[in-house]
C-alpha positions as CSV (number, residue, x, y, z in Angstrom):
1,X,-0.2,-0.2,0.1
2,X,1.3,3.3,-0.5
3,X,4.7,3.2,-1.4
4,X,5.4,0.2,0.1
5,X,5.6,-3.1,-2.2
6,X,6.4,-6.7,-1.3
7,X,8.0,-8.8,-3.8
8,X,7.3,-12.6,-3.4
9,X,10.1,-15.2,-5.3
10,X,8.4,-17.9,-6.6
11,X,8.3,-21.1,-4.4
12,X,9.6,-24.6,-5.7
13,X,9.3,-28.0,-3.7
14,X,12.5,-30.4,-4.1
15,X,12.4,-33.5,-2.4
16,X,15.2,-36.2,-2.7
17,X,15.9,-39.5,-1.1
18,X,18.8,-40.7,0.8
19,X,20.7,-41.3,-2.4
20,X,20.1,-38.2,-4.0
21,X,17.5,-39.3,-6.2
22,X,14.4,-36.7,-7.0
23,X,11.2,-38.0,-5.3
24,X,9.3,-34.7,-6.3
25,X,10.0,-31.6,-7.9
26,X,7.3,-29.0,-8.7
27,X,6.8,-26.8,-11.9
28,X,10.2,-24.8,-12.6
29,X,11.3,-22.9,-15.9
30,X,14.2,-24.7,-17.7
31,X,16.2,-23.5,-20.1
32,X,15.8,-25.2,-23.5
33,X,19.4,-25.7,-23.9
34,X,19.3,-28.5,-20.4
35,X,16.3,-30.7,-22.7
36,X,17.6,-34.0,-22.9
37,X,17.9,-34.9,-26.8
38,X,14.9,-37.2,-27.2
39,X,13.0,-34.3,-26.1
40,X,14.1,-31.8,-28.3
41,X,13.7,-34.3,-31.1
42,X,10.5,-34.8,-30.4
43,X,9.4,-31.3,-30.0
44,X,11.1,-30.4,-33.5
45,X,8.7,-33.6,-35.1
46,X,5.7,-32.1,-33.1
47,X,6.7,-28.6,-34.4
48,X,8.2,-29.0,-37.8
49,X,7.5,-25.9,-39.0
50,X,9.6,-23.9,-36.2
51,X,6.8,-21.8,-35.2
52,X,7.8,-19.5,-32.5
53,X,4.7,-17.2,-31.2
54,X,4.8,-13.7,-29.4
55,X,6.7,-14.2,-26.8
56,X,8.7,-17.3,-27.8
57,X,8.5,-20.4,-26.3
58,X,8.0,-21.3,-22.5
59,X,9.6,-24.6,-20.9
60,X,9.0,-26.1,-17.8
61,X,9.9,-29.3,-16.0
62,X,8.4,-31.4,-12.6
63,X,8.8,-34.9,-11.4
64,X,5.5,-35.4,-10.2
65,X,6.0,-37.9,-6.9
66,X,6.1,-41.5,-8.1
67,X,6.4,-40.7,-12.0
68,X,9.2,-40.0,-14.4
69,X,10.4,-36.5,-14.9
70,X,8.5,-34.2,-17.7
71,X,9.1,-31.3,-19.9
72,X,6.0,-28.6,-20.7
73,X,6.4,-26.7,-23.8
74,X,4.1,-23.9,-24.5
75,X,3.7,-21.4,-27.3
76,X,1.7,-18.3,-26.9
77,X,0.4,-17.1,-30.3
78,X,-2.2,-14.4,-29.0
79,X,-4.3,-13.7,-26.2
80,X,-6.5,-16.4,-27.1
81,X,-4.8,-19.0,-29.2
82,X,-1.8,-21.0,-27.7
83,X,-0.1,-24.6,-28.3
84,X,1.0,-27.1,-25.9
85,X,2.7,-30.3,-25.3
86,X,4.1,-32.4,-22.4
87,X,7.1,-34.8,-23.3
88,X,8.9,-37.6,-20.9
89,X,12.4,-37.5,-21.1
90,X,12.7,-40.4,-23.4
91,X,10.9,-38.4,-25.9
92,X,7.6,-40.0,-25.7
93,X,4.3,-37.4,-26.1
94,X,2.7,-37.5,-23.1
95,X,0.2,-34.8,-24.3
96,X,-0.3,-32.3,-27.3
97,X,-2.5,-29.6,-28.1
98,X,-2.8,-29.9,-31.1
99,X,-1.3,-33.1,-32.0
100,X,1.1,-31.4,-34.5
101,X,1.8,-27.8,-34.6
102,X,0.1,-26.4,-38.2
């Protein structure tokens, strides 16, 4: 209020077991340079024309408890149109909208 402001950093949850294996990790942004090769290859098949959108791509990753790591990508074309897909580390498409970017 007034001239005061409060900044809240994004909060992420990371849980590892005694051996250091990730048990659970909430959504977090990821640099596309850190994507596994299989995910990058699957993404290129899903978006063969290299559609970029207004703000580029938004990549996120997560490890749901008891499941394998997944990678999410969103391509925002406008305020009402966007494309999105989720990939496993091996490049398998978990879900996508649309099936292939036109």
